[in-house]
N, C-alpha and C positions, 0 to 999 in steps of 0.2 A: 520937805516932804519927799520921802522915798517912794519910788514907784514899785509896786508889787506885781509880780506875775505868778502864774501857777506853774509848779514843777511838772514837767511832762511825765514823771514816773508816779509820784504820789498825789499829784494835783492839789497840794497845799500851797498856800501863798508864801513866796520867798522874795527877797530883794532882787531887783534886776541886776545888781552888781555882784551877787553871790557867785563864788567859784564852784560851790557844790550845795546841794540841798541840805539844810540843817536837820530836816525831819527824817529823810530816808537815806541820806548820804550819797545820793546820785551825783556822780562827778560831771555829768552833762545835763543839768536840769533844763536847759533850754532846747535840748535835742539838736545842738549845733552839729554834731558829727553826722547825723542823718542828713542835715541840710548840705553839709560839705560833700557827702557821698552822692547825693542827688545832683549837686552842681557838677561834680566830676563826671558823672554818668552822662549828663546832658552835654557837657563839653566834648566828651569822647564821641558821642553820637554825631555832633556837629562836625567834628574833625573827620570822622569816618565818611560822612556824607560829602564833605568837600574833597576828600581824596578820591572818592569814586568819581566825582565830577571831573577832577583833574585827569585821572587815568582815561576816562572815556573821551576826553577832548584831545588826547594826544593823536596827532594825525598819523595814519599808517604810512609806512615808507613806500614810496613809489617804486614798484618792481622794475621799472625801466630807468631809474635814476642813474644806474651805472653807465648807461649809454652816453650821457652828457658829461660825465666826470672825467677829468684827466687822472688816469691811474698809472702814472709813470713808475712809482715805486713798486706797484704790483707787477708791472711789465718786467722790471729788472729782476725781481724775485723769481718770476716764472722762467725767465731766460737763464738764470743760474741753474735751475733744474734741468733745462735742456742741455746746457753745457756739461753738467756733471754726468749726464747719461753718456757722454762721448769721451770722458776722460778715463785714463788707465787706472788712476787712483782717485776716485771721486771724494773719498773721505778726507783727502789732503787738500782739497780745493780751498783757496782763500781768495775772495773777491774784495774789491775796494769797499770800504765802509761809507756811511753817510758823510762822515767828516773828511773822507778822502775824495769827495766830489762825485760820489756814486750817481746822484741825480743829474749831474752835468753830462753824464754819459748817455742819457736817454733823450731822444728827440721824438716828440709827439707829432705824428703826421696828420692827425685828424681821422675821423671815422674809426676810432678805437684801434688804430695801427701805430706801432712804435718802431723806431730803429735804435738799436743799442750798440754803441761802439765802446768797448771797454777791454779789460784784461782779467786773467785769472792766473794765480800762482798755484802750481800743483806738482806732485812728484811724477817724474817720468818712469820708464820701465826699470831704470837703475837706482831709483830712490832719490835722485837729485831734484831739488825744487827748480822748476823753470817757469818763466812767465810766457804766457801765450796771449796774444791779442785776438779779439774776435769782433765780428760785426754781424748782427743778425736782425731780422725783421720778425716781429711778433704781432699777433692780432688777438684782441679780446673778443671771443665768440659770444659769450653770455657772461653773467655775473661771476661764475665760478670756473669757466673754461677758456683756455687760451690755445691758439694754434701757431706753430712755428712755421713761418713762410720761407725763410732762408737763413742759413747760418754758415759763416766761413770762419774757421779757427786757423790762425797762423802759428 
């Protein structure tokens, strides 16, 4: 015995297994597409709600977190700027890279102060590349500002 249901379009009885209504030709006699769309909409609303919950639960960054972080790479980068300000040809300056041991040249003193002992290759007044060593002390004043305490270039 076949189960019969009503077509959602013409409301005549059709087989539950029919792919389309034999009376009106409706290709979705069970209104499955509507159910699929409603399901997708509900899923979308649930996902949107959970995303809003996730975003609202992200903790805000502590504005004073920079005070407790070791910012050795930032100290070296800022020192490069102070060195370039004192060179005859700052565009020619070449500092050691990370793979050359750049971070080994930085010593954290605590209280956001750093001593950097390193070198720079740059052109002199005659265009020849020379290596100059330097030692400098730098302090991080706030998240975005640094202060040069001392600098000696040989």
